Structures are given as C-alpha cells and as structure tokens.
N, C-alpha and C positions, 0 to 999 in steps of 0.2 A: 587865802595865802596868795590869791593877786592881788591883791587890795595891800597887801604889805609889802610886795611886791613892785606895785607901777604905781600904789596912791598918793596921796599926801602923806603928809606927818600925821596933822590929826592919823588918819586909817593907822599909819604902824606905830599908833602908841596904843590904841583901843586895841588892836592887834596883839600887841606885847601886854594888854593887861589880861585881855581875854585867855593868854596860856597861862600864865602866871595864876590867874583865880583855877582853871582845870590842873593843874598840876598842885596845887597843895592838897596835903593831902592830913589827916589827926593821924597821930603816932597812935592813938586808942586801935580807932577804927582799921588802921594799916597791922598791927597787932590782930586783933579778933578774927580779918581774913585771913591773915598767914595761919592762927595756929587752928583754923576752921580745916584750912585746905590740908594741912595737916594731918586732920584726925580724920578729913573724911579721903583721902590717899590713905594711913593705914586701913579702914574699913575694904579697900578696893582693892589693898593686899591681901589680908584678909578671905578679901572674896576669890581671886583666882589660886589660889593657894590651895581649894576647895576643891580634890578631887586629881590632882592635876598633878605634871613631875612644872619645879622649877627651879632655879637657882636663888643665892640670896641673895648676889646683885643685883638678880631684873626684882627683886622683891623691892631691896628697898628703894631701887632707882622709882619705881612705882608708886613707892609710899609718900615718895620726895617730890617727883610730880606737877601735883596739882599745885604746891606750895613755888613753884619754881613758877610755872605758866601764872600764878596769881602775883608774885610779885610784881614780874614784870608787867600786866600789867597795869598794873597799881603803877610801878612806875612811871609810863607814858602816860595814862591819864586826859588823852587829848591833847601831848605837844611834839607836834609835828618833828620835830628838828629829834625828838628821843623812839619815834616812832621810827625813826629812818636811819637812826643807829641803831637802834632795836631788831631791826631789817637784815643789817649790813650785818651788823656781828654775828645772826644765825648761821647766813648765805656762809659764813668761812667755815661755819663745823663742817664736817664730810666724816658719816659716819661708815664706816667700813667694817664694822659685823654683817654675820649672814643674817639672814630674811630670818623676822620669824615667822610663827605660825599665822592660825588666823588668829586665834585665840590675847597672842600676845600684843599685833598689832589692834586688838580691835580695846584690849585693856588699854593702852599711850593712847589708840585717840579720847575712849571718855574719860583718865585721869585728865589731858589736858581743855579737855571741853571740862572738868570741872573744875578745875583751876580757871583757867578762863571766865565761870561765871562768880565763881572767890573773888574774882581780881575787880569785879565789876560794881562786887556789893550783895551781889542777891544771895545772902548765905543759904535760909530760909528752900529757896530755888537749885543751889547747889546739895545742900541735904534728901529735895525728896528723886532729885535726877538718878542721885548715889544709893539711897535705897534701894527706887522702883527697877532702876539697872540690876543691883545686884540680886535682885529677890526672883526677878526674868531670871539673871543666869544661873544664880540654884534649881529654881522647877526645869528647867530644862535640860542642865547637866545630870536630874535624877531621873527623869523620864525619859522615853524614846522616841524624843525629838528626834528629827534626823538622822537616827540612827542607821546604817546600812544595813539593809537585809543580808543573814550569810551567801558568803555566796560561794559556786563553784568552783570559781577561778584559785588557779595551786602553781607556782613554778616549780618544777622535777628538774631535779637538776641530777643528773648520770654518767656513770665515770665507766669509759668501757676501754678495753687494752688496744695500741694501737695499733694492732695489724687487724681492729675493724672496721669496716666501712662505715663510719653514721648517715650516711646518703641513705634514706630506705628501709634502717635497722628495724626500727621503731613504730612504722608505717602500718603492717596493718593492728597492732595494740594502739597501738593512737584511732585505729577505725574505729575497735568495737567498743574503747571503754573513756571518749573524749569527744565532745562535742569541738571543739577546733584545738590546733598546736600550732605553735608557731616559737622555728630555732631561733633565742634570742643572741646565743655566748658559747663561742666554739672558742677555746681555752686546753693547750695542752700541761700534762702537772706528772710530775713525781721523775725528774729531767728527761720530760721525753717524751716515757715509754707509756702513758698514760691520755686517754682525753676524755676531758671534763664537760660535756654540754646541760645548757644551760635552755628549756625551755620551757615558753608559756601554755598551760592545756586551760581546756573546761574541762574539766567532770563528768560527766554522763547518772554517771551513778553515783553516790558520794559514798555508797553503804560495799562498794566495789574497789573502793581503793587499796584493801589488803591482794586484791587477787591482780588487781596492776601491778601495782610493785613487787608480790611472786617471780609475777610470770613476764619482769622485766629482767630481775635475777639470775632468772635464766636465760636472757639474754647476753648478759655484760659478763658472767664469769660471777657472778655474786658478790662484781666488785656496790662502790657502794650507790648506793641510791636515796636521793632526799625528795619529801612530795610534804611542799610547806605552803605558807599560807603568799598571798601575794602580795608588795612592801607595797602597799596604796600612800600614797603620799596626803592622807586625808586631814591633816592638820594643817594643811597651807591653803592658799587665796587662790 
C-alpha cells in the first residue's frame, strides 16, 4: 500500500495488477460458495429452533446471514478499496433492537463465522464447523449441563389494607419460614385503599410453603398472596 502511495510508476502498476488478480472471481465458485452458505445457514436455523422459542424474522435472518457474509468476503477478496468501503457501509448501520439472549448472540456469531469461512472458499471446513457446533448444541440442550439446581428463592407478593403498617408486619413469619427476606417494591392499588408489597425471600423449608401462605392470609385479612419463582435472567449474557 505504501509503495502505491509513495513508490514509482512501476510499483503502482504492480499493485494494480495484484489487486486485479485478487478481485477476480469465478462465477461458478461464487455460486457454489453462496449456495453452500445458504444451506449451512438453514441447518443453523433448524438447530436454533430445536426446543426453543423463536420468531420467523430471526430464523430467516439466521438462514441468510452466512450467505450475506460470504458474499461480502468474496467481493472484498483482498481489494483494499473495497474493504474500506465495506467497513464504512457497516459503520453506518445502527442496531436499535433490544439485546438478544445469549443463545441468539451465539448463533449470530456462529452464522457469521460460517459465512466467513464459506466466503474464503473453505466449504469443507464450513460444513465441519456447522455439523460439529450443531451436534454440540443439541447434546448440551438435551443434557443437564449448565442447568441450575432448583432454588428455594421465591418472590412473595402480599396485598394488605391501607390501615396496616407493613413495617414489621411479617417479621416473625419471615424469621420462622425464610432464610432471608428483602422488601423490593411497595405500591398502592385499588384507588389507594390497598398496599401491594413485593419481597424476595428464601424458603427455609419448601414443604411448609402452604403453611407460610396461610399464616400471611391471617395477617392481611385473607387478601391476595402470591408466592412464585424469582424471575432470573438466565438467557442473557
């Protein structure tokens, strides 16, 4: 590159010839790489849909992404000017969608890697990568690998009348039935006539959950009591 900027005319001609050589692309090789990238993208899309929630738009994107990346790599193909243009074009793209789950992000990176390998012409390696990663994903999904053990942590929601002071109202029950408790939310409801309290609690004895709820009902006048699994963001990175 520096020879083309500061060198002689012969160096400029040599650089231009090298660029022309690297940017030449056989139409048959282009078609084969693109079709292979699409096929491998469809395989990745089927693997992603296995035992998971998905949307049609994301699955279609996942199927097309390897081919798109492969086409970009084949078009650049060592051309510095094209590489700079592609980098500038991608820098203009602004992603405004909500962050995806860890599974979504991993499959996007995998699809880009497969497309990159296809664009470089290593179709056998791309097929091996797709097969190995899909098999690994299916085996890990079917196994208990990484699965969190059943946790006694719960979210407790209690509704009380406005004339009750919630400070210390359930302290003795928490000491008896929980390992810890934390008040995370207080809000009014029913035109301000009721308070709705939200706690994060650890159940000391899971078999006594019903007794715990019955004790709370005696305190809050048999209003609504909800004991549920804590919302864990287990799909995010």
